[in-house]
C-alpha positions as CSV (number, residue, x, y, z in Angstrom):
1,M,276.9,36.0,53.3
2,E,275.4,34.0,50.6
3,N,278.5,31.6,50.7
4,I,279.7,31.0,54.6
5,F,278.9,28.0,55.0
6,K,281.6,25.3,54.4
7,A,283.0,21.5,55.7
8,L,285.7,18.6,55.1
9,S,285.0,15.6,55.2
10,L,287.1,12.3,56.1
11,S,285.0,8.9,55.9
12,Y,285.3,5.4,55.0
13,K,284.5,6.3,51.4
14,S,287.3,7.8,50.7
15,A,289.3,6.7,53.4
16,P,290.6,3.6,55.0
17,L,289.9,2.4,58.5
18,A,293.9,2.8,59.3
19,V,293.2,6.5,58.1
20,R,290.4,7.4,59.9
21,E,291.3,5.7,63.4
22,Q,294.5,8.3,63.1
23,V,292.3,11.2,62.4
24,A,289.2,9.7,65.0
25,L,289.0,13.0,67.6
26,T,287.5,11.8,71.7
27,E,285.0,14.4,73.1
28,E,288.2,16.0,74.6
29,E,289.3,16.3,71.6
30,I,286.3,17.8,69.4
31,K,286.6,20.4,72.3
32,N,290.0,21.1,71.7
33,F,290.4,21.3,68.2
34,S,286.9,23.6,68.0
35,L,288.5,26.2,70.2
36,K,291.9,26.2,68.6
37,I,290.4,26.9,65.1
38,R,287.9,29.7,66.9
39,D,291.6,31.0,68.1
40,L,293.6,30.9,64.8
41,F,291.1,31.3,62.5
42,G,288.3,33.5,64.3
43,I,285.6,31.1,63.3
44,Q,282.7,31.6,65.6
45,E,280.4,28.8,64.8
46,S,281.6,25.1,63.8
47,L,280.7,21.9,64.0
48,V,282.8,18.8,64.3
49,V,281.6,15.5,63.5
50,S,283.8,12.3,64.6
51,T,283.3,8.8,64.7
52,C,284.8,5.3,63.7
53,N,283.6,6.4,60.2
54,R,283.8,9.0,59.8
55,T,285.6,12.7,61.0
56,E,283.2,16.0,59.5
57,V,284.1,19.8,60.1
58,Y,281.6,22.1,59.0
59,Y,282.4,25.8,59.8
60,V,280.8,29.7,59.0
61,S,283.3,31.6,57.4
62,E,283.7,33.8,54.8
63,Q,286.7,33.2,53.9
64,N,287.7,29.4,52.2
65,I,290.1,28.4,55.1
66,T,288.9,24.4,54.6
67,A,292.3,23.2,53.5
68,A,294.2,25.1,56.4
69,L,291.4,23.7,58.8
70,I,293.2,20.2,56.8
71,K,296.4,20.8,58.1
72,V,295.5,21.9,61.4
73,L,293.4,18.7,62.1
74,L,296.2,16.3,61.0
75,I,299.0,18.4,63.1
76,E,296.4,18.1,66.0
77,K,296.5,14.5,65.8
78,G,300.3,14.1,65.6
79,I,301.0,13.5,61.7
80,T,303.3,16.0,60.7
81,D,303.3,14.9,56.9
82,T,300.1,16.2,56.3
83,A,300.6,16.1,52.6
84,L,300.0,12.7,52.4
85,Y,296.7,12.8,54.2
86,V,294.9,15.7,52.4
87,D,293.9,13.5,49.2
88,Y,292.0,11.2,51.9
89,F,289.6,14.5,52.6
90,H,286.6,15.7,50.3
91,Q,286.4,19.3,50.4
92,L,282.8,21.5,50.5
93,N,283.6,24.9,49.4
94,T,280.1,26.0,48.8
95,Q,277.3,26.9,51.2
96,S,275.2,24.4,49.2
97,E,277.5,21.1,48.6
98,A,277.9,22.1,52.4
99,V,274.7,22.3,53.1
100,Q,273.3,19.4,51.2
101,H,275.8,16.8,52.7
102,L,275.1,17.7,56.5
103,F,271.5,16.6,55.9
104,E,272.5,13.7,54.1
105,V,274.7,12.8,56.7
106,A,272.0,13.6,60.0
107,T,269.8,11.8,58.1
108,G,271.4,8.4,58.0
109,L,271.3,8.0,53.9
110,H,275.6,8.1,54.5
111,S,275.3,5.7,57.0
112,K,277.6,2.6,56.2
113,V,274.2,0.3,56.8
114,V,271.5,3.3,55.0
115,G,269.2,5.0,57.7
116,D,270.9,3.6,60.9
117,L,270.3,6.2,63.5
118,Q,273.8,6.0,65.1
119,I,275.2,8.6,62.9
120,P,272.0,11.7,63.5
121,N,272.6,10.4,67.2
122,Q,276.1,11.6,67.5
123,V,275.2,14.7,65.1
124,K,273.4,16.1,68.2
125,Q,275.6,15.0,70.5
126,S,278.2,17.3,68.4
127,Y,275.9,19.7,68.0
128,Q,275.1,19.6,72.1
129,I,279.2,19.9,72.5
130,A,278.8,23.1,70.0
131,A,276.4,25.1,71.7
132,D,278.3,23.7,75.4
133,L,281.2,26.1,73.8
134,N,279.5,29.0,72.1
135,M,280.1,28.0,69.1
136,A,276.9,27.4,67.3
137,G,275.3,30.8,66.5
138,P,272.5,31.9,64.9
139,F,272.7,30.1,61.0
140,L,273.7,26.9,63.0
141,H,271.1,27.2,65.1
142,R,268.4,27.6,62.4
143,L,270.4,25.1,59.9
144,M,270.1,22.0,63.0
145,H,266.7,22.4,63.7
146,T,265.8,22.5,60.8
147,I,267.5,19.1,60.1
148,F,265.8,18.0,62.9
149,F,262.4,18.9,61.8
150,A,263.3,17.5,58.5
151,N,264.5,14.1,60.2
152,K,261.2,14.1,62.5
153,R,259.4,14.1,58.8
154,V,261.8,11.4,57.8
155,A,260.7,9.3,60.6
156,Q,257.0,9.9,60.3
157,E,256.4,9.9,56.6
158,T,259.2,6.8,55.6
159,S,260.0,3.6,56.2
160,F,263.4,5.1,56.0
161,R,264.2,3.8,59.9
162,D,262.2,1.2,60.3
163,G,264.0,-2.4,61.1
164,A,267.1,-3.7,61.4
165,A,269.4,-3.2,58.6
166,S,272.4,-4.7,59.5
167,T,272.9,-8.2,60.8
168,S,274.3,-7.1,64.3
169,Y,271.7,-4.5,64.7
170,A,268.8,-7.6,64.2
171,A,270.5,-9.1,66.6
172,V,270.2,-6.2,69.3
173,A,266.4,-6.4,68.0
174,L,265.7,-9.9,68.3
175,T,267.7,-9.7,71.9
176,E,264.8,-7.0,72.9
177,E,262.1,-8.4,71.1
178,V,262.4,-12.2,73.2
179,T,263.5,-10.6,76.3
180,R,260.4,-8.4,76.8
181,N,258.8,-10.3,79.6
182,I,262.0,-10.7,81.4
183,N,262.6,-8.6,84.1
184,N,266.8,-7.2,83.6
185,P,267.0,-10.0,81.6
186,K,271.2,-10.7,81.5
187,V,273.0,-11.1,77.6
188,L,276.3,-12.3,76.9
189,I,278.7,-11.2,74.1
190,L,280.5,-13.8,73.8
191,G,283.5,-13.0,70.9
192,L,285.0,-9.5,70.1
193,G,285.5,-9.8,66.6
194,E,284.5,-6.9,63.6
195,I,280.7,-8.5,64.5
196,G,280.9,-9.0,67.9
197,I,282.0,-5.2,68.3
198,D,279.6,-4.4,66.0
199,V,276.6,-5.8,68.2
200,C,278.5,-4.1,71.4
201,K,277.9,-0.8,69.6
202,N,274.7,-0.9,69.5
203,M,274.4,-2.0,72.5
204,A,275.7,0.4,74.4
205,D,272.4,2.4,73.2
206,Q,270.6,0.3,74.2
207,E,269.1,0.1,78.5
208,F,266.8,-2.8,78.6
209,A,269.5,-5.5,79.7
210,E,272.5,-6.2,82.2
211,I,275.3,-6.7,79.0
212,T,277.9,-9.1,79.8
213,V,281.3,-9.0,77.3
214,M,283.7,-12.3,77.2
215,N,286.9,-12.7,74.6
216,R,289.5,-15.3,74.4
217,T,292.1,-12.0,75.0
218,L,290.5,-10.3,78.4
219,A,292.3,-7.4,77.1
220,K,290.0,-6.9,74.5
221,A,286.9,-7.1,76.6
222,E,287.9,-4.8,78.9
223,K,288.8,-2.3,76.0
224,I,285.9,-2.6,74.7
225,A,284.1,-2.7,77.8
226,A,285.3,1.1,78.8
227,G,283.2,3.6,79.2
228,R,279.9,1.6,78.5
229,N,278.0,0.5,81.3
230,F,279.3,-3.3,80.5
231,R,280.3,-6.2,82.3
232,V,283.4,-7.6,81.7
233,A,283.9,-11.8,82.2
234,D,287.3,-13.7,81.8
235,F,286.7,-16.7,79.1
236,A,287.7,-19.7,81.6
237,T,284.0,-18.7,83.1
238,L,282.1,-19.6,80.2
239,E,279.8,-22.4,81.8
240,R,279.3,-19.8,84.6
241,E,278.9,-17.1,82.2
242,I,276.3,-18.7,79.9
243,K,274.0,-20.9,82.9
244,R,273.6,-16.9,84.3
245,A,272.6,-15.4,80.6
246,D,269.2,-15.2,79.2
247,V,270.5,-14.3,76.1
248,I,274.2,-15.4,74.4
249,I,274.8,-13.5,71.5
250,S,278.2,-15.8,70.0
251,S,280.1,-14.8,67.0
252,V,283.4,-16.7,68.2
253,M,285.7,-17.5,65.3
254,I,286.4,-21.3,65.6
255,D,286.6,-24.8,63.5
256,K,283.8,-26.3,65.7
257,P,280.9,-25.0,68.1
258,I,282.1,-23.9,71.3
259,V,278.5,-24.3,72.6
260,T,277.5,-27.1,72.6
261,K,274.1,-29.8,73.5
262,E,276.1,-31.4,75.7
263,L,277.7,-28.2,77.3
264,I,273.9,-26.8,77.5
265,E,272.7,-30.2,79.0
266,K,275.5,-30.1,81.5
267,I,275.0,-26.4,82.2
268,G,271.4,-27.0,82.7
269,I,268.4,-24.6,82.0
270,L,265.3,-23.8,83.9
271,T,263.7,-21.0,82.1
272,F,264.1,-19.7,78.3
273,K,267.3,-19.3,77.1
274,Y,268.0,-17.4,73.6
275,F,271.5,-18.2,71.5
276,I,271.8,-15.9,68.3
277,D,274.6,-17.7,66.1
278,L,276.4,-14.6,63.9
279,S,279.6,-16.8,63.4
280,V,280.5,-18.1,60.6
281,P,281.2,-21.6,60.8
282,R,278.4,-21.6,63.9
283,S,279.8,-21.5,67.2
284,V,276.5,-22.8,68.3
285,E,275.8,-27.0,67.9
286,D,272.3,-27.0,66.0
287,N,271.0,-29.7,67.9
288,V,271.3,-26.9,71.2
289,E,267.4,-26.4,70.7
290,D,266.8,-30.2,70.4
291,I,267.0,-28.9,74.5
292,P,263.8,-27.8,75.9
293,G,263.8,-24.1,76.7
294,A,266.9,-23.5,73.9
295,L,265.8,-21.8,71.1
296,V,268.7,-20.8,68.2
297,Y,269.1,-18.2,65.7
298,N,271.7,-18.7,63.6
299,I,273.0,-16.3,60.9
300,D,270.4,-16.7,58.2
301,S,267.8,-16.0,59.4
302,L,269.1,-12.7,60.9
303,R,270.5,-12.1,57.5
304,E,266.9,-12.6,55.8
305,R,265.5,-10.0,58.8
306,A,268.3,-7.3,58.0
307,D,267.5,-7.8,53.9
308,E,263.7,-6.9,54.3
309,A,264.6,-3.4,56.5
310,L,267.4,-2.9,53.9
311,K,265.1,-3.2,51.0
312,S,262.3,-1.2,52.8
313,R,264.6,1.7,53.5
314,L,266.2,1.6,50.5
315,A,262.4,2.0,48.4
316,S,262.3,5.1,50.9
317,I,265.2,6.9,50.1
318,P,263.5,9.0,47.1
319,H,260.7,10.5,50.0
320,V,263.6,11.1,52.3
321,Q,265.7,13.2,49.5
322,R,262.4,15.1,48.5
323,I,261.8,15.9,52.7
324,I,265.2,17.1,52.5
325,T,265.2,19.0,49.6
326,E,262.0,20.5,50.6
327,A,263.9,21.3,54.1
328,I,266.6,23.0,52.1
329,V,264.3,25.5,50.1
330,G,263.2,26.7,53.6
331,F,266.5,27.3,54.8
332,D,267.8,28.6,51.7
333,D,264.7,31.0,51.8
334,W,265.6,32.4,55.3
335,S,269.8,32.1,54.8
336,K,269.1,34.5,52.1
337,E,267.1,37.0,53.9
338,M,270.1,37.7,56.1
339,V,271.8,39.1,54.0
340,V,269.2,42.3,54.3
341,S,269.3,41.9,57.7
342,P,271.3,44.9,58.2
343,T,269.8,47.1,56.0
344,I,266.5,46.2,57.7
345,N,267.8,46.8,61.3
346,K,269.3,50.1,60.2
347,L,265.9,51.3,58.4
348,K,263.8,50.4,61.8
349,N,266.5,51.9,64.3
350,A,266.7,55.3,61.4
351,L,262.9,55.6,62.1
352,E,262.6,54.6,65.5
353,Q,265.5,57.5,66.4
354,I,263.4,60.0,64.6
355,R,260.1,58.7,66.2
356,K,261.2,59.1,69.6
357,E,263.4,62.6,68.7
358,E,260.2,64.3,67.8
359,M,258.2,62.2,70.9
360,A,260.8,64.2,73.3
361,R,260.1,67.6,71.3
362,H,256.1,67.1,71.4
363,L,255.1,65.2,75.0
364,K,256.0,67.9,77.9
365,N,253.2,68.9,78.2
366,L,251.0,66.3,78.3
367,S,249.7,64.0,80.5
368,P,251.3,60.4,81.1
369,E,247.8,58.7,79.5
370,E,248.0,60.8,76.8
371,S,251.7,60.0,76.2
372,E,251.3,56.3,76.5
373,K,248.5,56.8,73.3
374,I,250.5,59.1,71.4
375,E,253.6,56.1,71.7
376,K,251.0,53.6,70.4
377,I,250.0,55.2,67.7
378,T,253.6,56.3,66.5
379,M,254.6,53.0,67.2
380,G,252.0,51.7,65.2
381,I,252.7,54.5,61.9
382,V,256.7,52.9,62.2
383,Q,255.7,49.4,62.0
384,K,253.4,49.9,59.4
385,I,256.4,52.4,57.0
386,M,258.9,49.2,57.8
387,K,256.2,46.2,56.4
388,L,256.4,47.2,52.7
389,P,260.1,47.9,52.8
390,V,260.4,44.8,54.7
391,L,258.3,42.4,52.2
392,Q,260.1,44.0,49.1
393,L,263.8,43.2,50.6
394,K,262.6,39.9,51.1
395,A,261.3,39.2,47.6
396,A,264.2,40.7,46.2
397,C,266.3,38.5,48.3
398,K,264.3,35.2,46.3
399,R,265.1,36.9,43.1
400,G,268.7,36.9,43.9
401,D,268.7,41.2,43.0
402,A,268.7,42.6,46.7
403,D,271.8,44.4,46.6
404,Q,270.6,47.1,44.2
405,L,267.2,47.8,46.7
406,V,269.5,47.3,49.5
407,D,271.4,50.5,47.9
408,V,268.4,52.5,47.3
409,I,267.4,52.3,50.6
410,N,270.7,53.4,52.1
411,E,271.2,55.9,50.0
412,L,267.6,56.8,50.7
413,F,267.2,57.0,54.3
414,D,271.1,57.6,54.8
415,L,271.3,54.9,56.5
416,E,275.3,54.8,56.4
417,K,275.4,57.0,59.4
418,H,273.4,54.8,62.1
419,S,275.4,52.2,63.4
420,D,275.6,48.5,62.1
421,T,273.8,46.1,63.5
422,S,274.5,42.2,63.2
423,A,273.6,40.2,60.1
424,Y,272.1,38.0,62.5
425,S,269.9,40.3,64.4
426,H,266.9,40.4,63.0
């Protein structure tokens, strides 16, 4: 029971994007895979996390079936030559490794942009899926809520969540900042290369603006917008969409600026219009800012913002690690106590059975009021008898020598004759 939690991980640290894309699971695939491993291996508790940067499976089992789970996962994704992919996975086959890893992933220590909230939110979503499938039992529930509490401490006690530590997220944060006083602001994301897609991903969690995506290839814009509350505009309508937008975030890869002073003068500006240029070389002319109401932010100013935020986050890592260590110590104490829970429950049941048998023998001629008093008195006696063995068992757990005391109590009270109860019920 002390080593029941294990995990497998495939991430950007171990596998190229092409492999990560092949292995990534949709929400529906996560559900199907979770149910499949329950049926194949009897796994009752599992957490499956899958994003563009990582696919991970955490599970509760006394058996080490990590290698088998990797093969099942690959076959589920249509990869039959599994041997070619196994080395991309990191196996965490001890409980301490798996717990530590999940804490670090769920707090954002392993995010591509350290401290990014995207992966913690995705872990929460995966936990919700597990709970909906009844595949989050007492162990996983306790672990996840310990992680959530640690995350709350990280947010309250450190600068680990402060600022926008990536250029694309800095663009989103700046957009929110400059549109605070605009009712239902309209944002045009122009160009869907790597940076543009990253902006879209960061914008997907926001609800402060109406988002329109535009790309020279319309099909790519439609693909990015699928499943998101985004408008799609044809590249041929560029002038109209720039005129309509309050903020234009451009990451178009082009030899010369696509947004020129001449174009903006032709369109005309009635109120403020903000241009955030993430392109290298630039896609928005510098002199666009000469037009009254036009404000241009380039990638250098955004990088400065992101670098400052990143420095602050990196400086917070030791504090974050201390919070995680403290949380894991508390969780480990609880986890160790699970080992003695069956003995505690059997002892409690044995004493309760004796109490009820004696009550049945002696209460026949008593009034209801007298019976109620005796009931309370005898229940209190049982609780006091239980107190010391429970404290001693829990202390023995922390020392790591509970087995001998469990054997003594089992033999002393002949507990094996009483029906066993779940290790998790205490």
